[in-house]
C-alpha positions in Angstrom: -157.6 1.4 6.5 -156.1 -1.2 4.1 -153.2 -3.2 5.5 -150.9 -5.1 3.2 -147.5 -6.7 3.5 -144.7 -6.4 1.0 -141.6 -8.6 1.1 -138.6 -6.3 1.7 -135.9 -6.0 -0.9 -132.4 -4.6 -0.7 -133.7 -1.4 -2.3 -136.0 -0.9 0.7 -133.1 -0.5 3.2 -133.5 3.3 3.5 -137.3 3.0 3.9 -136.8 0.5 6.6 -134.2 2.6 8.4 -136.7 5.5 8.4 -139.4 3.1 9.9 -137.0 1.8 12.5 -135.7 5.2 13.5 -139.3 6.5 13.9 -140.5 3.4 15.8 -137.5 3.0 18.1 -136.6 6.7 18.8 -138.4 6.7 22.2 -136.6 3.5 23.2 -133.3 5.1 22.2 -134.1 8.1 24.5 -135.4 5.9 27.3 -132.5 3.4 27.4 -129.7 5.4 25.8 -129.3 2.6 23.3 -131.6 0.6 21.1 -130.5 -2.0 18.6 -133.2 -1.0 16.2 -132.3 2.7 16.2 -129.6 4.3 14.1 -128.9 1.3 11.9 -126.5 2.0 9.0 -127.6 1.1 5.4 -125.2 -1.9 5.1 -126.4 -3.4 8.3 -130.0 -3.1 7.2 -129.2 -4.7 3.8 -127.6 -7.6 5.7 -130.8 -7.8 7.8 -132.9 -7.9 4.7 -130.8 -10.8 3.4 -130.8 -12.7 6.7 -134.4 -12.4 7.8 -137.8 -12.9 6.3 -138.7 -9.2 6.4 -142.0 -7.5 5.4 -142.8 -3.9 5.1 -146.3 -3.2 6.6 -148.2 -0.9 4.3 -151.3 1.1 5.4 -153.2 2.6 2.5 -150.0 2.3 0.3 -147.8 4.0 2.9 -145.0 2.2 4.7 -145.9 2.3 8.4 -144.0 -0.7 9.9 -142.0 -3.8 9.6 -142.3 -7.4 10.8 -139.5 -9.9 10.4 -138.8 -13.5 11.5 -136.0 -16.1 11.4 -136.3 -19.8 11.6 -134.4 -21.1 14.6 -135.1 -24.8 14.0 -137.8 -26.7 12.4 -141.1 -25.2 13.4 -139.5 -22.6 15.8 -139.3 -19.0 14.7 -138.0 -15.9 16.3 -140.1 -12.8 15.7 -137.0 -10.6 15.2 -138.8 -7.4 14.8 -142.2 -5.9 14.9 -142.3 -2.1 14.8 -145.0 0.4 13.8 -144.3 4.1 13.5 -145.9 6.0 16.4 -148.7 7.7 14.4 -150.1 4.3 13.5 -149.6 2.5 16.9 -152.8 1.4 18.7 -154.8 0.8 15.6 -154.5 -3.0 15.5 -151.7 -3.1 12.9 -149.3 -5.0 15.2 -151.9 -7.6 16.0 -152.6 -8.1 12.3 -148.9 -8.4 11.7 -148.5 -11.3 14.2 -151.5 -13.0 12.5 -149.9 -12.4 9.1 -146.7 -14.2 10.4 -148.7 -17.1 11.7 -150.3 -17.6 8.3 -147.1 -17.0 6.4 -145.0 -19.4 8.5 -147.3 -22.4 7.9 -145.1 -24.9 9.7 -144.7 -22.8 12.9 -145.1 -24.7 16.2 -143.4 -22.1 18.4 -143.0 -18.3 18.0 -140.6 -16.5 20.3 -139.4 -12.9 20.8 -137.9 -10.6 23.4 -138.9 -7.1 24.4 -138.0 -4.9 27.4 -139.8 -6.1 30.5 -140.5 -2.6 31.7 -142.4 -1.7 28.5 -145.8 -2.5 30.0 -147.6 -1.7 26.8 -145.5 -4.2 24.8 -146.0 -6.9 27.5 -149.7 -6.3 27.5 -149.8 -6.4 23.7 -148.0 -9.7 23.4 -149.7 -11.4 26.2 -153.3 -10.2 26.0 -153.7 -9.4 22.3 -151.4 -12.0 20.7 -151.5 -14.9 23.2 -147.8 -15.1 24.1 -146.6 -16.0 27.5 -143.5 -14.9 29.3 -141.1 -17.9 29.5 -138.1 -16.2 31.1 -136.2 -13.0 31.5 -132.7 -12.1 30.3 -130.4 -9.1 30.4 -129.0 -6.9 27.6 -126.7 -4.6 29.5 -128.9 -2.6 31.9 -132.1 -3.6 30.2 -134.1 -6.6 31.5 -135.8 -8.4 28.6 -138.8 -10.7 28.7 -138.6 -13.9 26.5 -142.1 -14.5 25.1 -143.3 -17.8 23.7 -146.5 -18.7 21.7 -147.2 -22.3 21.0 -149.5 -23.5 18.3 
């Protein structure tokens, strides 16, 4: 299994929408809403322009996305990490976090949010990627965990 990362371009908007819709469909069903599901093309194009966004390729097939945004010097938000269901549990997400850490050479703090009741995500970020839960916050009816990783 060969994993590569390709900087997303505006022309990749529809590919990214397909990845997001596949990766976030279960969340949409579970919560009735998911900010990563059902994104329109113009919004995805804005996201490509506004974030450092990479398409995760597995054996030349797009299987995921990882994106980040600098909050302040040395502090980055992992805005999105999603892998299509058929490729989850194969270490691709862990490799994507490692890729971000090497790409963002000045990082001191990485932060992200994910639903607190998604135990698999919590375990992934804490046990496999070395993040810790710093706080919780709410988005409507969903309780989110704020994760932090310090260099």
